C-alpha positions as CSV (number, residue, x, y, z in Angstrom):
1,M,-32.9,174.3,131.2
2,S,-36.6,175.2,131.3
3,S,-38.8,173.2,133.6
4,T,-41.9,171.3,132.4
5,S,-44.2,173.8,134.0
6,E,-42.4,176.8,132.5
7,V,-42.7,175.2,129.1
8,G,-46.4,174.5,129.8
9,H,-47.3,178.0,130.7
10,A,-45.4,179.4,127.7
11,K,-47.0,176.8,125.4
12,N,-50.5,177.9,126.5
13,V,-49.7,181.5,125.7
14,A,-48.2,180.6,122.3
15,N,-51.2,178.4,121.5
16,L,-53.5,181.3,122.3
17,Q,-51.8,183.3,119.6
18,K,-52.4,180.4,117.2
19,L,-56.0,180.3,118.2
20,I,-56.4,184.0,117.6
21,E,-54.8,183.8,114.2
22,Q,-57.1,180.9,113.2
23,V,-60.4,182.4,114.4
24,S,-59.5,185.8,112.9
25,V,-59.9,184.3,109.4
26,Y,-63.3,182.7,110.2
27,T,-65.9,184.8,108.5
28,L,-68.7,183.6,110.8
29,Y,-66.7,184.3,114.0
30,N,-68.7,187.0,115.7
31,P,-69.2,185.9,119.4
32,P,-71.8,187.6,121.5
33,V,-69.6,187.3,124.5
34,A,-67.1,190.2,124.9
35,N,-64.1,188.3,126.2
36,L,-64.3,185.9,123.1
37,S,-63.9,188.7,120.6
38,V,-60.7,188.9,118.6
39,T,-59.8,192.2,120.2
40,S,-60.3,190.8,123.7
41,L,-58.3,187.7,122.8
42,Q,-55.4,189.8,121.5
43,N,-55.5,191.9,124.7
44,L,-55.4,188.7,126.8
45,Y,-52.4,187.5,124.8
46,T,-50.5,190.7,125.4
47,T,-51.2,190.6,129.1
48,A,-50.2,186.9,129.3
49,V,-46.9,187.5,127.5
50,A,-46.2,190.4,129.9
51,K,-46.9,188.2,132.9
52,L,-44.6,185.5,131.7
53,S,-41.9,188.1,131.2
54,E,-42.4,189.5,134.7
55,V,-42.2,186.1,136.3
56,E,-38.9,185.4,134.5
57,E,-37.5,188.8,135.6
58,K,-38.3,188.2,139.2
59,R,-37.1,184.6,139.0
60,T,-33.7,185.8,137.7
61,A,-33.5,188.4,140.5
62,N,-34.2,185.6,143.1
63,K,-31.7,183.3,141.6
64,N,-29.1,186.0,141.6
65,A,-29.8,186.8,145.3
66,I,-29.5,183.1,146.2
67,A,-26.2,183.0,144.4
68,V,-24.9,186.0,146.3
69,R,-26.0,184.4,149.6
70,Q,-24.3,181.1,148.7
71,T,-21.1,183.0,147.9
72,A,-21.2,184.9,151.2
73,Y,-21.6,181.6,153.1
74,E,-18.8,179.8,151.3
75,N,-16.1,180.6,153.8
76,L,-18.2,180.2,157.0
77,K,-17.5,176.6,157.7
78,P,-13.8,176.7,157.0
79,I,-13.5,179.8,159.1
80,C,-15.3,178.2,162.0
81,T,-13.0,175.2,161.8
82,R,-10.0,177.4,161.9
83,I,-11.4,179.3,164.9
84,V,-11.8,176.1,166.9
85,S,-8.3,175.0,165.9
86,F,-6.9,178.2,167.1
87,L,-8.8,177.9,170.4
88,D,-7.3,174.4,170.9
89,I,-3.8,175.9,171.3
90,L,-4.7,178.5,173.8
91,G,-4.9,176.3,176.9
92,L,-8.5,177.2,177.6
93,Q,-10.8,175.4,180.0
94,Q,-12.4,172.4,178.5
95,A,-15.9,173.8,178.9
96,T,-15.0,176.7,176.7
97,I,-13.5,174.4,174.0
98,D,-16.5,172.1,174.2
99,Q,-18.9,175.0,173.7
100,A,-17.0,176.2,170.7
101,R,-16.9,172.8,169.2
102,T,-20.6,172.3,169.7
103,L,-21.3,175.5,167.9
104,N,-18.9,174.6,165.1
105,R,-20.6,171.1,164.7
106,T,-24.0,172.8,164.4
107,I,-22.7,175.2,161.8
108,Q,-21.0,172.5,159.9
109,G,-24.1,170.4,159.9
110,G,-24.3,166.8,160.9
111,Q,-25.6,164.2,158.5
112,K,-25.9,165.2,154.9
113,K,-29.5,165.9,154.1
114,K,-31.2,164.1,151.2
115,T,-31.1,166.0,147.9
116,T,-34.5,167.5,147.2
117,S,-36.0,168.4,143.8
118,E,-36.6,172.1,143.2
119,N,-39.9,173.8,142.6
120,P,-39.7,174.8,138.9
121,D,-41.4,178.1,139.6
122,N,-39.0,179.5,142.2
123,G,-35.9,177.3,142.3
124,Q,-36.5,176.3,145.9
125,P,-36.9,172.7,147.2
126,S,-40.3,171.3,146.1
127,N,-41.8,170.5,149.5
128,N,-42.7,172.9,152.2
129,N,-40.7,171.1,154.9
130,S,-37.5,171.2,152.7
131,I,-38.1,174.9,152.1
132,S,-38.4,175.6,155.8
133,T,-35.3,173.5,156.5
134,S,-33.3,175.3,153.8
135,R,-34.2,178.8,155.1
136,Q,-33.6,177.7,158.7
137,S,-30.2,176.3,157.8
138,Y,-28.9,179.7,156.7
139,T,-30.6,181.6,159.5
140,Q,-29.3,179.1,162.1
141,Q,-25.8,179.1,160.7
142,A,-25.6,182.9,161.0
143,E,-27.2,182.8,164.5
144,N,-24.7,180.2,165.8
145,F,-21.8,182.0,164.2
146,G,-23.0,185.1,166.1
147,I,-23.0,183.1,169.3
148,L,-19.5,181.8,168.6
149,L,-18.3,185.4,168.2
150,Q,-19.9,186.3,171.5
151,L,-17.9,183.4,173.1
152,L,-14.7,184.7,171.4
153,A,-15.3,188.2,172.9
154,T,-15.1,186.6,176.4
155,I,-11.7,185.0,175.7
156,P,-8.9,187.5,176.4
157,A,-6.4,185.1,174.8
158,Y,-8.2,185.2,171.5
159,T,-5.8,187.5,169.6
160,P,-5.0,185.8,166.3
161,N,-2.5,187.4,163.9
162,E,-4.5,186.4,160.9
163,D,-6.7,189.3,159.7
164,D,-9.7,187.2,158.7
165,L,-9.8,185.6,162.2
166,K,-9.6,188.8,164.1
167,L,-12.8,189.5,166.0
168,N,-13.6,192.8,164.4
169,N,-13.3,191.3,160.9
170,L,-15.4,188.2,161.9
171,T,-18.1,190.6,163.2
172,S,-18.2,192.4,159.9
173,Y,-18.4,189.0,158.1
174,H,-21.2,188.0,160.4
175,A,-23.1,191.2,159.4
176,S,-22.6,190.4,155.7
177,L,-24.1,186.9,156.3
178,V,-27.2,188.4,157.9
179,S,-27.6,191.0,155.2
180,A,-27.2,188.4,152.4
181,T,-30.5,186.7,153.4
182,Q,-32.7,189.8,153.2
183,P,-32.5,190.1,149.3
184,V,-33.3,186.4,149.0
185,N,-36.5,186.8,151.0
186,Q,-37.5,190.0,149.2
187,T,-37.0,188.7,145.7
188,E,-38.8,185.4,146.6
189,A,-41.8,187.4,147.9
190,E,-41.8,189.5,144.7
191,L,-41.5,186.3,142.6
192,N,-44.5,184.7,144.4
193,I,-46.6,187.8,143.7
194,K,-45.8,187.5,140.0
195,L,-46.5,183.8,140.0
196,T,-49.9,184.4,141.5
197,E,-50.7,187.2,138.9
198,R,-49.6,184.9,136.1
199,D,-51.7,182.0,137.3
200,Q,-54.7,184.3,137.6
201,V,-54.3,185.5,134.0
202,L,-53.8,182.0,132.7
203,Y,-56.0,179.8,134.9
204,A,-58.6,181.8,136.8
205,E,-62.0,180.3,136.7
206,E,-64.2,181.9,133.9
207,T,-61.7,184.7,133.1
208,G,-58.4,182.8,132.6
209,L,-56.8,182.0,129.3
210,Y,-57.5,178.3,129.6
211,T,-61.2,178.7,130.1
212,I,-61.5,181.4,127.4
213,A,-59.7,179.2,124.9
214,Q,-62.1,176.4,125.6
215,N,-65.0,178.7,125.1
216,V,-63.6,179.9,121.8
217,K,-63.5,176.3,120.7
218,K,-67.1,175.8,121.8
219,Y,-68.3,178.8,119.9
220,V,-66.5,177.7,116.7
221,K,-68.2,174.3,117.2
222,T,-71.5,176.1,117.6
223,I,-71.3,178.1,114.4
224,Y,-69.5,175.6,112.1
225,G,-70.5,172.2,113.6
226,A,-68.6,169.4,115.4
227,T,-67.4,167.7,112.2
228,S,-66.4,170.9,110.4
229,P,-62.8,171.5,109.4
230,E,-62.9,174.8,111.2
231,F,-63.7,173.1,114.5
232,E,-61.2,170.3,113.9
233,T,-58.5,172.9,113.3
234,V,-59.1,174.8,116.5
235,S,-59.7,171.7,118.6
236,A,-56.3,170.5,117.7
237,I,-54.7,173.5,119.4
238,K,-54.1,172.2,122.9
239,F,-54.3,174.0,126.2
240,T,-53.6,172.5,129.6
241,V,-53.9,173.6,133.2
242,V,-50.4,173.6,134.5
243,K,-49.8,172.9,138.2
244,S,-47.1,175.1,139.7
């Protein structure tokens, strides 16, 4: 489902095409300003469409990377619980058990965090603190899991028969968790670049689509008059500044 802002950006671009089609049939439309010419408007439309497409491509890549990371982390909490359960039967010192339990509690997470709305542009929580918490959560889970594995390496009695609990396999799993985060960060960075480029094309002061569209309307008003059907037609084509 498209977000309000996504629809708003696309609507602005679609309405630019409407505006171009309209002024193209106005016989008096001959602006002295280069970026208001029909040719320039058509070039702007082509660029804007391309930027919307690039944003969606990078957004899809970012969402895919996030999904892969989520899949990689699905088994982490159950595995940590099983590890602690196994340690409980080994007759270890209480201090060792307590350390493992503390790490497990940290990985499991304490109280459930409040659900946060997502930023429509990148699919991440909408406020900066939530974004930081989300990233930190994955990073800290992997870090604490690594510490738990270091603890297991110091316990000679830790020799489970279950393959997925064996230390070498847990170490490989930990490496997969760490590597799953890198594509998320990379695709998010690439998405942010494209979002900036799109916003520059659409909303930059003086040169953005929004400003140019308003100037086109002003020029039509100049040559045909404020009460003319020509101006009434173009003035009805709406453009908005969409906050990302």
